[in-house]
C-alpha positions as CSV (number, residue, x, y, z in Angstrom):
1,M,-20.1,11.4,-32.9
2,T,-19.2,14.0,-30.3
3,E,-17.1,16.8,-31.8
4,V,-13.5,16.6,-30.6
5,N,-13.4,20.2,-29.6
6,S,-16.4,19.6,-27.2
7,R,-14.7,16.7,-25.4
8,R,-13.2,17.3,-22.0
9,L,-11.0,15.3,-19.6
10,E,-12.0,16.6,-16.2
11,I,-9.2,16.1,-13.6
12,D,-11.6,15.0,-10.8
13,A,-13.2,12.4,-13.1
14,L,-9.8,11.0,-14.2
15,R,-8.8,10.8,-10.5
16,V,-12.0,8.9,-9.7
17,L,-11.4,6.6,-12.7
18,W,-7.8,5.9,-11.6
19,S,-9.1,5.2,-8.0
20,V,-11.5,2.6,-9.4
21,R,-8.4,0.8,-10.9
22,R,-6.3,1.3,-7.8
23,H,-8.9,0.0,-5.4
24,G,-10.4,-2.7,-7.6
25,G,-13.9,-1.4,-8.2
26,I,-16.5,1.4,-7.7
27,T,-17.5,0.3,-4.2
28,R,-13.9,0.3,-2.8
29,A,-13.0,3.4,-4.6
30,A,-16.0,5.2,-3.2
31,E,-15.1,4.1,0.4
32,A,-11.5,5.2,-0.1
33,L,-12.4,8.6,-1.5
34,G,-15.1,9.2,1.0
35,L,-17.8,9.5,-1.7
36,S,-21.0,7.7,-2.3
37,Q,-21.1,5.0,-5.0
38,S,-23.6,7.1,-6.9
39,A,-21.2,10.1,-6.9
40,V,-18.4,7.9,-8.3
41,S,-20.6,6.4,-10.9
42,H,-21.9,9.9,-11.9
43,K,-18.4,11.3,-12.4
44,I,-17.5,8.3,-14.6
45,K,-20.8,8.5,-16.5
46,R,-20.2,12.2,-17.3
47,L,-16.7,11.3,-18.6
48,E,-18.2,8.6,-20.8
49,V,-20.8,11.0,-22.2
50,S,-18.1,13.6,-22.9
51,L,-15.9,11.1,-24.7
52,D,-18.9,9.3,-26.3
53,C,-17.6,5.8,-25.3
54,D,-18.0,3.3,-22.5
55,L,-15.1,3.1,-20.0
56,L,-16.5,0.5,-17.6
57,S,-17.9,-2.8,-19.0
58,R,-20.7,-3.2,-16.4
59,K,-21.2,-6.8,-17.4
60,P,-21.2,-9.7,-14.9
61,G,-18.0,-11.6,-15.0
62,A,-16.3,-9.2,-17.5
63,P,-13.2,-7.1,-16.8
64,V,-14.0,-3.9,-15.0
65,F,-12.7,-1.7,-17.8
66,T,-13.5,-1.7,-21.5
67,A,-10.6,-1.5,-24.1
68,A,-11.3,2.3,-24.3
69,G,-11.2,2.5,-20.5
70,E,-7.8,0.7,-20.4
71,D,-6.4,3.1,-23.0
72,L,-7.6,6.1,-21.1
73,L,-6.1,4.8,-17.8
74,D,-2.6,4.9,-19.4
75,Y,-3.1,8.5,-20.3
76,A,-4.9,9.3,-17.0
77,K,-1.9,8.2,-14.9
78,R,0.4,10.5,-16.9
79,I,-2.1,13.4,-17.0
80,L,-2.7,13.3,-13.2
81,G,1.1,13.1,-12.5
82,L,1.8,16.1,-14.6
83,H,-1.2,18.0,-13.3
84,D,-0.2,17.4,-9.6
85,E,3.5,18.2,-10.3
86,A,2.6,21.4,-12.1
87,L,0.5,22.6,-9.2
88,L,3.2,21.8,-6.7
89,S,5.8,23.6,-8.9
90,L,3.8,26.8,-9.0
91,T,3.2,26.8,-5.2
92,K,6.6,25.5,-4.0
93,T,8.9,27.5,-1.7
94,P,12.7,27.2,-2.0
95,L,14.0,24.4,0.2
96,A,17.4,23.1,1.1
97,G,18.8,20.6,3.5
98,R,18.9,16.9,4.2
99,I,16.4,14.1,4.9
100,A,17.2,10.7,6.2
101,L,14.3,8.5,5.2
102,G,13.6,4.8,5.9
103,L,11.5,2.6,3.7
104,T,10.5,-1.1,3.7
105,E,11.2,-3.2,0.7
106,D,7.6,-3.3,-0.6
107,T,7.4,0.5,-0.7
108,T,10.4,1.2,-2.9
109,C,8.7,0.5,-6.2
110,T,5.3,1.9,-5.7
111,D,3.4,5.3,-5.3
112,L,6.0,6.4,-2.8
113,A,8.8,6.0,-5.3
114,R,6.9,8.3,-7.7
115,I,6.3,10.9,-4.9
116,L,10.0,10.8,-4.0
117,G,11.0,11.2,-7.7
118,R,8.7,14.2,-8.0
119,F,10.0,15.7,-4.8
120,R,13.6,15.5,-6.0
121,R,12.7,17.2,-9.3
122,L,10.9,20.0,-7.5
123,H,13.5,20.5,-4.7
124,P,17.0,19.7,-6.2
125,D,18.7,21.3,-3.2
126,V,17.3,18.8,-0.8
127,A,19.4,15.7,-0.4
128,V,17.3,12.7,0.5
129,R,19.2,9.6,1.7
130,T,17.0,6.5,1.8
131,K,17.7,3.3,3.8
132,V,15.6,0.1,3.1
133,R,15.2,-2.1,6.1
134,M,12.6,-4.2,7.9
135,S,10.0,-2.3,9.9
136,L,11.3,-3.2,13.3
137,V,14.8,-2.0,12.3
138,L,13.4,1.2,11.0
139,R,11.4,1.9,14.2
140,A,14.6,1.4,16.2
141,M,16.5,3.7,14.0
142,L,13.8,6.4,14.4
143,E,14.0,6.1,18.2
144,Q,17.9,6.4,18.1
145,G,17.7,9.5,15.9
146,E,19.3,7.9,12.9
147,L,16.3,8.7,10.6
148,D,14.1,11.8,10.3
149,A,11.1,9.7,9.2
150,A,10.2,6.2,8.0
151,I,7.5,4.4,6.2
152,V,6.8,1.4,8.4
153,Q,4.3,-1.4,8.8
154,I,2.8,-1.8,12.3
155,F,-0.1,-3.4,14.0
156,A,-3.2,-1.2,13.5
157,H,-3.7,-0.8,17.3
158,E,-0.2,0.7,17.5
159,V,-1.0,3.7,15.2
160,R,-0.1,7.0,17.0
161,P,-2.0,10.2,16.6
162,T,1.0,11.8,14.8
163,D,1.3,8.9,12.3
164,I,0.0,9.3,8.7
165,V,-1.8,6.1,7.7
166,L,-1.1,5.2,4.1
167,F,-2.7,1.8,3.9
168,R,-4.6,-0.7,6.0
169,E,-4.7,-4.4,5.5
170,Q,-5.4,-7.7,7.2
171,L,-2.9,-10.4,8.3
172,Y,-3.9,-14.0,7.7
173,W,-2.7,-17.5,8.7
174,V,-2.4,-19.3,5.3
175,K,-1.3,-22.7,3.9
176,H,-1.5,-24.4,0.6
177,S,-4.6,-26.4,-0.1
178,D,-2.4,-29.6,-0.5
179,L,-1.1,-29.3,3.0
180,A,-2.9,-31.3,5.7
181,L,-2.2,-30.0,9.2
182,P,-1.4,-32.6,11.8
183,P,-4.4,-33.3,14.1
184,S,-2.1,-32.8,17.1
185,G,1.4,-31.8,17.9
186,P,3.5,-28.9,16.4
187,I,2.3,-27.1,13.3
188,P,5.1,-26.4,10.7
189,F,5.7,-22.7,10.6
190,L,7.2,-20.7,7.8
191,S,8.8,-17.7,9.4
192,F,10.3,-14.4,8.5
193,D,13.6,-13.7,10.3
194,D,14.2,-12.3,13.8
195,E,13.7,-8.7,12.6
196,C,10.0,-9.3,11.6
197,F,7.3,-8.4,14.1
198,Y,4.9,-11.0,12.5
199,R,7.3,-13.6,13.8
200,Q,7.5,-12.1,17.2
201,W,3.7,-12.1,17.5
202,A,3.4,-15.6,16.2
203,L,6.0,-17.0,18.6
204,D,4.6,-15.1,21.6
205,I,0.9,-14.2,21.6
206,G,0.2,-16.5,18.7
207,Q,0.9,-19.5,20.8
208,D,-1.1,-18.6,23.9
209,D,-3.9,-21.1,23.0
210,D,-1.6,-24.1,23.5
211,T,-0.9,-24.3,19.8
212,L,2.7,-25.1,19.2
213,L,4.5,-23.8,16.1
214,E,7.7,-25.5,14.9
215,T,9.8,-23.2,12.6
216,V,10.7,-25.3,9.6
217,F,11.6,-22.5,7.2
218,E,13.0,-19.0,7.8
219,C,13.4,-16.3,5.1
220,A,13.7,-12.5,5.2
221,S,11.7,-11.9,2.0
222,A,7.9,-12.1,1.3
223,A,8.7,-13.8,-2.0
224,G,10.5,-16.6,-0.2
225,I,7.7,-17.1,2.2
226,V,5.1,-17.1,-0.6
227,S,7.1,-19.7,-2.4
228,A,7.4,-21.9,0.6
229,V,3.6,-21.7,1.2
230,T,2.9,-22.6,-2.4
231,S,5.2,-25.6,-2.0
232,A,3.1,-26.8,0.9
233,L,5.9,-26.6,3.4
234,G,3.9,-25.2,6.3
235,V,1.7,-22.3,7.5
236,A,2.7,-18.7,7.4
237,L,1.5,-15.2,8.3
238,L,0.9,-13.2,5.1
239,N,-1.0,-10.0,4.4
240,G,-3.8,-9.8,1.8
241,R,-1.5,-8.5,-1.0
242,H,0.6,-11.7,-0.9
243,L,-2.3,-14.2,-1.1
244,R,-2.1,-16.4,-4.2
245,P,-4.3,-18.9,-5.9
246,G,-4.2,-22.3,-4.1
247,M,-3.7,-20.7,-0.7
248,D,-6.2,-21.4,2.1
249,I,-6.9,-19.0,4.9
250,I,-6.8,-20.8,8.2
251,T,-9.7,-19.9,10.5
252,N,-9.3,-22.5,13.3
253,R,-6.6,-23.8,15.6
254,L,-4.7,-20.6,15.4
255,P,-5.5,-17.2,17.0
256,T,-6.8,-14.4,14.7
257,P,-3.9,-12.2,13.7
258,P,-4.3,-8.4,14.3
259,A,-4.9,-5.9,11.5
260,L,-2.0,-4.0,9.9
261,A,-1.3,-0.5,8.9
262,Y,1.5,1.3,6.9
263,V,2.3,4.7,8.3
264,V,4.6,7.6,7.9
265,R,6.3,8.0,11.3
266,R,8.6,10.9,12.2
267,A,11.4,11.0,14.7
268,R,11.0,13.0,17.9
269,K,13.4,15.8,16.9
270,A,13.4,19.5,15.8
271,R,11.2,20.3,12.7
272,N,12.8,20.0,9.3
273,P,11.1,22.3,6.7
274,A,12.1,19.9,3.8
275,L,10.7,16.9,5.7
276,D,7.6,18.9,6.5
277,T,7.1,19.5,2.8
278,L,7.7,15.8,1.8
279,V,5.3,14.5,4.5
280,A,2.7,17.0,3.4
281,E,3.0,15.8,-0.2
282,I,2.5,12.2,0.9
283,E,-0.4,13.2,3.1
284,N,-2.1,15.1,0.2
285,E,-1.6,12.1,-2.1
286,V,-3.4,9.9,0.4
287,S,-6.2,12.4,0.5
288,R,-6.5,12.7,-3.3
289,Y,-6.6,8.9,-3.9
290,G,-7.9,7.4,-0.7
291,G,-4.6,5.7,0.1
292,L,-1.4,4.6,-1.6
293,T,-0.7,1.4,-3.5
294,L,2.0,-0.9,-2.2
295,A,3.8,-3.8,-4.0
296,S,2.2,-7.2,-3.9
């Protein structure tokens, strides 16, 4: 048994381990971190040797992490959070002011919430006012100067050079496996409301191939659309995070949807030192972990 005093939890190795959990495996974690698979495996193996236990199961069909690995992940999340906050605390500069920030609903209970909480603790003299809206509404508020910055979802081809990309994902046409599409005529469409750019694309470009969509259900929330799909009420546009068992991805009759991206977008106005710092913290978090996790 390895002596306790000789064991070490290396921060870089813990960050790699947490990235494997975040991205769902070594291959995806390596891609997100910009490392080779062998480099990721080596860091985890060194951690296993130091702790004298297996952290990854490495068995076909088995869970990715062993029981010891799951236990360590709970500590790793807290250790990394305290480590990163301590470094920021030691290097911070006094800040004061106000930030008007926009978020979409699926970013309010994720990594971004943790970053905002840390920012408030480190900079108590900065007042951050957050508004949660649909992406199209937030983009309009940015253009009108009502927000300093916003976390918005856009089509990947709309990413600007000044945007900070947090997450990329694919958009899919989906239906429940029990739903048989009519061989001709309108296809029942489960739509988000008028403020959703998925809907605008579907009802505009999405029908250029003479495929007619008939809106039979309209809801502002992803949970409502997911429920309608699982009830076999029609077809819908959903991103990969919202796919559920029993859903089929439609690859014919409907045009391929464009890819998506979540970005930090700033308003075109004078620089705000407090906002500069917050945006830099978000950007550094993306760099450390290869992206941010969003709600599913």
